[in-house]
Structures are given as C-alpha cells and as structure tokens.
C-alpha positions as CSV (number, residue, x, y, z in Angstrom):
1,M,6.7,-23.3,-42.8
2,T,10.0,-21.6,-43.9
3,V,11.8,-19.1,-41.7
4,P,15.2,-17.4,-41.9
5,S,18.1,-19.1,-40.1
6,K,18.6,-18.1,-36.4
7,C,15.3,-16.3,-36.2
8,G,14.7,-17.7,-32.7
9,L,11.8,-20.0,-33.6
10,K,13.9,-23.1,-32.9
11,Q,13.5,-22.3,-29.1
12,A,9.8,-22.6,-29.4
13,D,7.8,-25.8,-28.8
14,T,4.4,-24.5,-29.7
15,L,2.6,-22.1,-32.0
16,R,-0.5,-20.6,-30.5
17,I,-3.1,-19.2,-32.9
18,E,-5.8,-16.8,-31.8
19,G,-7.9,-15.3,-34.5
20,L,-5.4,-14.4,-37.3
21,S,-2.5,-13.9,-34.8
22,M,0.2,-16.4,-34.1
23,V,2.7,-16.4,-31.2
24,A,5.6,-18.7,-30.5
25,L,5.7,-20.4,-27.0
26,Q,8.4,-22.1,-25.1
27,E,7.0,-24.1,-22.1
28,Q,3.9,-21.9,-22.2
29,A,5.9,-18.6,-22.1
30,I,5.6,-16.2,-25.1
31,L,8.8,-15.8,-27.0
32,P,9.7,-12.3,-28.3
33,I,9.4,-13.3,-32.0
34,E,7.4,-11.2,-34.5
35,L,5.3,-13.5,-36.7
36,P,3.1,-12.3,-39.5
37,D,-0.7,-12.3,-39.3
38,L,-2.4,-15.3,-40.9
39,T,-4.8,-15.3,-43.8
40,E,-8.1,-17.2,-43.3
41,S,-7.0,-20.0,-45.7
42,V,-3.7,-20.5,-43.9
43,R,-5.5,-20.5,-40.5
44,A,-7.9,-23.2,-41.9
45,K,-4.9,-25.3,-43.0
46,L,-3.3,-25.0,-39.6
47,E,-6.6,-25.9,-37.9
48,A,-6.8,-29.0,-40.0
49,L,-3.3,-30.1,-39.0
50,S,-4.0,-29.5,-35.4
51,A,-7.3,-31.4,-35.5
52,K,-5.5,-34.4,-36.9
53,G,-2.8,-34.2,-34.2
54,Y,-0.1,-33.3,-36.6
55,Q,2.8,-30.9,-35.9
56,L,3.9,-28.1,-38.2
57,P,7.2,-28.8,-39.9
58,V,9.6,-25.8,-39.9
59,G,12.6,-25.3,-42.1
60,E,15.3,-22.7,-41.4
61,F,17.0,-21.5,-44.6
62,V,19.9,-19.4,-45.7
63,A,20.7,-18.4,-49.3
64,R,22.5,-21.7,-49.9
65,G,19.6,-23.8,-48.6
66,L,18.2,-25.6,-45.6
67,V,20.1,-25.2,-42.3
68,D,17.8,-26.8,-39.8
69,A,14.4,-28.5,-39.6
70,Y,12.1,-29.2,-36.6
71,S,8.4,-29.5,-35.8
72,L,6.1,-27.3,-33.6
73,R,2.8,-28.2,-31.9
74,I,-0.2,-26.1,-33.0
75,V,-2.7,-24.8,-30.4
76,I,-5.9,-23.1,-31.7
77,I,-7.7,-20.7,-29.3
C-alpha cells in the first residue's frame, strides 16, 4: 500500500477491516486517519493476506520517491 509521507499511518500497528471500511489502530485504539473505502476485489486480496498470516507492506512516498516502509497487521471483522 502506498501512502503520502507523514500521513500518520506509521503510528498504527494494525488495519481493521469491517465490510468495505478500514481503520488504523494503535494498540487497539482507533487513530484519527481517514482511509478510503475498499472495493470488493481489494478486500478479497487483504483477506487472503490475513488468512496466510502475512502483514501488509506500506510505503510512504514523496515526489522524489520512497521515504519510509513498514508493515501492518490485518484484522478482518
């Protein structure tokens, strides 16, 4: 997943997905970050990652390229 630099997602440790909505969590507390709604196909891909025990790689970018990279757990409700 690509996100803009300093968007606040780096503070998160988990992405919780419920229906087509996604929220970022830090130690089970919801972070005030607006995330776009998912499509059915993207949700299916995230479910497959979660089922295999994988984490979602995240890259923070600026116009010149990658600034930071990290991984987030995925929880499907």
